[in-house]
C-alpha positions in Angstrom: 24.9 -16.4 134.0 21.1 -16.0 133.7 19.9 -13.1 131.7 17.1 -11.2 133.3 13.7 -11.8 131.7 13.0 -8.0 131.4 16.3 -7.7 129.3 15.4 -10.5 126.9 11.9 -9.1 126.5 13.3 -5.6 125.8 15.8 -6.9 123.2 13.0 -8.9 121.5 10.9 -5.8 121.2 13.8 -3.8 119.9 14.6 -6.4 117.2 11.0 -6.3 116.0 11.1 -2.6 115.6 14.6 -2.4 114.1 14.4 -5.3 111.6 12.3 -4.6 108.4 10.4 -7.4 106.8 12.6 -9.4 104.5 12.0 -9.0 100.8 11.0 -12.1 98.9 13.7 -12.8 96.4 13.3 -14.3 92.9 16.3 -15.2 90.7 16.6 -15.1 87.0 19.3 -15.3 84.4 19.8 -14.9 80.7 19.3 -12.3 78.0 21.2 -9.0 78.1 18.8 -7.5 75.6 16.0 -6.8 78.2 18.4 -6.2 81.2 17.8 -2.4 81.4 14.1 -2.7 81.7 14.2 -5.7 84.0 16.5 -3.6 86.3 14.1 -0.7 86.4 11.1 -3.0 86.8 12.9 -4.7 89.7 13.5 -1.4 91.5 9.9 -0.3 91.2 8.4 -3.8 92.0 10.4 -4.1 95.2 9.0 -0.9 96.5 5.4 -1.8 95.4 5.3 -5.5 96.1 8.2 -6.4 98.3 9.6 -8.8 95.6 13.3 -8.5 95.1 14.6 -9.5 91.6 18.1 -10.9 91.4 18.7 -11.0 87.6 22.0 -12.0 86.0 22.4 -10.7 82.5 24.7 -13.5 81.2 23.3 -14.1 77.7 20.4 -16.1 76.4 22.3 -19.3 75.9 23.6 -19.3 79.5 20.1 -18.4 80.7 18.6 -21.3 78.9 21.2 -23.7 80.4 20.5 -22.4 83.9 16.7 -22.9 83.7 17.2 -26.3 82.0 19.3 -27.2 85.1 16.8 -25.6 87.5 19.5 -23.4 89.1 17.3 -20.2 88.9 13.6 -19.5 89.2 13.3 -18.4 85.6 15.4 -18.2 82.5 15.3 -15.3 80.0 16.0 -15.6 76.3 15.7 -13.4 73.2 15.8 -16.5 71.0 12.5 -18.4 71.5 13.0 -22.0 72.5 11.4 -24.5 70.1 8.4 -26.4 71.1 10.1 -29.8 71.4 12.8 -28.5 73.8 10.1 -26.7 75.8 8.2 -30.0 76.2 11.3 -32.0 77.0 12.4 -29.5 79.7 8.8 -29.1 80.9 8.9 -25.3 80.5 6.4 -22.6 79.7 7.6 -19.8 77.5 6.0 -16.4 77.5 6.9 -12.9 76.3 7.9 -10.2 78.7 8.3 -7.1 76.5 9.4 -6.1 73.0 12.5 -4.2 72.0 14.8 -3.4 69.1 18.3 -3.7 68.0 20.3 -0.8 66.6 23.4 -0.8 64.4 26.1 1.3 66.0 29.2 2.8 64.4 32.3 4.7 65.2 33.2 6.9 62.2 34.9 10.2 62.7 32.7 13.1 61.7 29.5 11.0 61.4 26.8 11.9 63.8 23.9 10.0 65.4 21.4 8.7 62.8 23.2 10.5 60.0 24.5 7.4 58.2 22.2 5.3 56.1 22.7 1.6 55.8 20.9 -1.3 54.3 20.7 -4.9 55.5 22.5 -6.0 52.3 25.4 -3.7 52.9 25.7 -4.7 56.6 25.7 -8.3 55.5 28.6 -7.7 53.1 30.5 -6.0 55.9 30.1 -9.0 58.2 31.0 -11.3 55.3 34.3 -9.3 54.8 33.2 -8.2 51.3 32.9 -4.5 52.0 36.0 -3.4 54.0 36.2 0.4 53.8 33.7 3.1 54.9 34.2 5.0 51.6 33.1 1.9 49.6 31.0 3.1 46.6 27.9 1.2 47.8 27.9 3.1 51.1 28.8 6.4 49.5 25.8 6.0 47.1 23.4 5.8 50.0 25.0 8.7 51.8 25.3 11.6 49.4 26.5 14.7 51.2 28.1 12.7 54.0 31.9 12.7 54.1 33.0 9.1 54.6 36.7 8.4 55.3 39.0 5.8 53.8 38.8 3.9 57.0 38.8 0.1 57.5 35.5 -1.3 58.7 35.8 -3.3 61.9 32.8 -5.5 62.5 32.1 -6.4 66.2 29.9 -9.3 67.3 28.9 -11.1 70.4 31.4 -13.6 71.6 29.0 -15.3 74.0 25.9 -17.3 73.2 23.4 -14.5 72.7 19.7 -14.0 71.9 20.8 -10.6 70.6 22.9 -12.4 68.1 20.0 -14.6 67.2 17.9 -11.5 66.4 20.7 -9.9 64.5 21.6 -12.9 62.4 17.9 -13.6 61.8 17.7 -10.1 60.3 20.8 -10.7 58.1 19.4 -14.1 57.1 16.1 -12.5 56.1 17.6 -9.8 53.9 20.5 -11.9 52.5 20.1 -15.4 50.9 23.9 -15.6 50.9 24.1 -15.0 54.6 21.3 -17.5 55.3 23.0 -20.2 53.3 26.6 -19.5 54.4 26.2 -18.4 58.1 22.6 -18.7 59.1 20.9 -17.6 62.3 21.5 -18.7 65.9 22.6 -17.6 69.4 26.1 -18.5 68.2 27.3 -18.6 64.6 30.6 -19.0 62.8 31.5 -15.4 62.0 33.3 -14.7 58.8 34.8 -11.2 59.6 35.3 -9.1 62.7 36.0 -9.6 66.4 33.9 -10.7 69.3 33.0 -9.0 72.6 31.0 -10.3 75.6 27.6 -8.9 76.2 25.7 -5.9 74.8 27.9 -3.8 77.1 31.1 -5.4 75.7 30.0 -4.7 72.1 29.1 -1.1 72.9 32.4 -0.5 74.6 34.4 -2.1 71.8 32.6 0.0 69.1 33.2 3.1 71.2 36.9 2.4 71.4 37.7 1.3 67.9 37.5 3.8 65.0 35.8 2.3 62.0 33.8 -0.2 64.1 30.3 -1.4 63.5 28.2 -3.5 65.9 24.8 -4.3 67.1 23.2 -3.7 70.5 19.8 -3.4 72.2 18.8 0.2 71.5 18.7 1.1 75.3 22.5 0.3 75.4 23.1 2.7 72.5 21.2 5.4 74.2 22.7 4.9 77.6 26.2 4.8 76.1 25.5 7.7 73.7 26.7 5.6 70.8 26.2 6.6 67.1 23.2 4.8 65.8 22.3 4.6 62.1 19.3 4.7 59.9 18.3 1.4 58.2 16.4 0.7 55.0 13.2 -1.2 55.9 11.1 -3.7 53.8 9.2 -0.9 52.2 12.5 0.7 51.0 12.4 3.6 53.3 15.2 4.8 55.6 14.0 5.0 59.2 15.7 6.0 62.4 15.7 3.9 65.5 12.9 5.4 67.6 9.9 4.3 69.7 7.6 5.3 66.9 9.4 3.1 64.3 9.6 0.2 66.8 5.9 0.5 67.6 5.1 0.6 63.8 6.8 -2.8 63.4 5.1 -4.2 66.6 1.7 -3.3 65.2 2.1 -6.0 62.5 2.7 -8.8 65.0 0.5 -11.9 64.5 0.4 -13.3 68.1 -2.5 -15.6 67.4 -0.5 -17.8 65.0 2.7 -17.8 67.0 3.2 -21.2 68.7 4.6 -20.8 72.3 4.5 -17.0 71.6 7.5 -17.3 69.3 6.5 -14.2 67.3 8.6 -13.0 64.3 9.0 -9.2 64.0 12.0 -9.2 61.7 11.7 -6.9 58.6 8.0 -6.5 58.9 5.8 -4.6 56.5 5.0 -0.9 57.0 6.3 2.4 55.6 7.7 3.4 59.0 8.6 0.0 60.5 12.0 -0.5 62.1 13.4 -3.8 60.6 15.0 -5.3 63.7 12.3 -5.7 66.4 11.9 -8.7 68.7 10.0 -10.0 71.7 12.1 -11.3 74.6 11.0 -14.4 76.5 10.7 -15.9 80.0 11.1 -19.6 80.6 9.3 -20.9 83.7 9.2 -24.5 84.9 5.7 -26.1 84.8 6.8 -28.3 87.7 8.7 -25.8 90.0 10.8 -27.0 92.8 9.6 -24.2 94.9 6.0 -23.3 94.2 6.1 -20.1 96.3 9.1 -18.7 94.3 7.4 -19.7 91.1 4.2 -17.9 92.2 6.3 -14.8 93.0 7.9 -14.9 89.5 4.4 -14.8 88.0 3.4 -12.0 90.5 6.4 -10.0 89.4 5.6 -10.2 85.7 1.9 -9.6 86.4 3.0 -6.4 88.2 5.2 -5.5 85.2 2.4 -6.0 82.7 0.0 -3.8 84.8 2.5 -1.2 85.9 5.6 -1.3 83.8 4.6 0.1 80.5 5.8 3.7 81.2 9.1 2.3 82.5 9.5 0.3 79.3 8.6 3.3 77.1 11.2 5.5 78.9 13.8 2.9 77.8 12.3 2.6 74.3 10.9 -0.9 74.8 7.3 -1.7 73.7 4.8 -3.2 76.2 2.8 -6.2 75.1 -0.8 -5.8 73.9 -3.4 -6.3 76.6 -4.8 -9.4 74.8 -1.3 -11.1 74.9 -0.9 -10.3 78.6 -4.3 -11.8 79.3 -3.4 -14.9 77.3 -0.1 -15.3 79.3 -2.0 -15.1 82.6 -4.4 -17.8 81.4 -1.4 -20.0 80.5 0.1 -19.5 84.0 -3.2 -20.7 85.6 -3.6 -23.6 83.3 0.0 -24.9 83.0 2.0 -24.0 86.2 1.7 -26.3 89.2 1.4 -24.7 92.5 
């Protein structure tokens, strides 16, 4: 049966009116640490640029594997990849944003940011040496706070995680014993406690288990209304996890002397500095299989640099300095084929 020409023309016109332009999708995978800000950037960028971000928060280790295997357009990792591996995999590494980790606890009667802890005490908890919340070392720091005779239940990431890299880097910095016995990495051999998958898994476990302590990206603590703690910083002051204390730490960043942007913001100087701040990184092939999708990844992060600071701030992340953003753009132009 022959379809009348006027019918096909009418249907074509209707399809052109009814079908919106397809969004250009980019895919990424990796760190859970920046997932909240990437999600919000993705929503805003889609409306502004037509780029649709498909990001899988599967952990830094898995994200590195996916980009090494070229199964995504970009990888995301809180743990910076060393220069030799970057060269071998032909990857460019650049920072996306800065954020902070918080210690979270579940202790009956203890309110948000009421408890004071030091890195040394946390280390002893994760080494199985301090096992009760009313241990004299904790009580000494928390005069006036009623601490129960309750077992401490450390919780850690069970998956390969850049968040774990940041946390264990902090413990290694404040404790020579931790550095020599356990060390830092995306996965380590834990001495005490139980594992949970992802920032959300750690948050959920701490929320469910009385006596638990864990570590998450600060946005997860806020979103899940978890009980965060004060920490003693390098200057000896107890500080609360806040945008102001994160920014105080970020001000001491020495980007110029950081190869491949692998900046160290752990336990920095400053009276008001939060001790566990970190940049999070993007891994982008220098020889992309699809140059259009690679260009769109750069377009997305360029948009985020220019327009995403307020979104980042609302989630208590810290935008990169303008000079660092400009340096990243220059490295895109110089090193990415397309």
